[in-house]
C-alpha positions in Angstrom: 0.0 0.0 0.0 1.4 3.4 -1.0 1.6 6.4 1.3 -1.3 8.2 -0.4 -3.6 5.2 0.1 -2.6 4.6 3.7 -3.0 8.3 4.4 -6.4 8.7 2.9 -7.7 5.5 4.6 -6.4 6.8 8.0 -8.0 10.2 7.4 -11.3 8.4 6.6 -11.1 6.3 9.8 -10.3 9.4 11.9 -13.1 11.4 10.4 -15.6 8.5 11.0 -14.5 8.4 14.6 -14.9 12.2 14.9 -18.4 11.9 13.2 -19.4 9.3 15.8 -18.3 11.5 18.7 -20.1 14.5 17.2 -23.3 12.4 16.9 -22.9 11.1 20.5 -22.5 14.6 21.8 -25.5 15.9 20.0 -23.6 18.6 18.2 -25.6 18.9 15.0 -23.3 21.5 13.4 -20.2 19.4 14.0 -22.0 16.3 12.6 -22.6 18.3 9.4 -19.0 19.4 9.2 -17.6 15.9 9.8 -20.1 14.4 7.3 -19.0 16.8 4.6 -15.4 16.1 5.4 -16.0 12.3 5.1 -17.8 12.7 1.8 -14.9 14.8 0.5 -12.4 12.2 1.6 -14.5 9.4 0.1 -14.7 11.3 -3.2 -11.0 11.9 -3.3 -10.3 8.2 -2.6 -12.7 7.2 -5.4 -11.1 9.6 -7.8 -7.7 8.0 -7.1 -8.9 4.4 -7.3 -8.7 3.8 -3.6 -11.2 1.2 -2.4 -12.9 2.2 0.8 -14.5 -0.8 2.5 -16.0 -1.4 5.9 -12.8 -3.1 6.9 -10.7 -0.1 6.0 -13.2 2.5 7.2 
């Protein structure tokens, strides 16, 4: 796995964890911010041929 792939998958995992914490805390604004960030990272991964699966996310 190259550095880009490893980095984008790590950023996706981190963002998913941040999104979970935002949901748990009830912070609707932060949920929206983290959801948008996650969607951007997933789009970037897709554009570069990085497979994002439940195991890597």
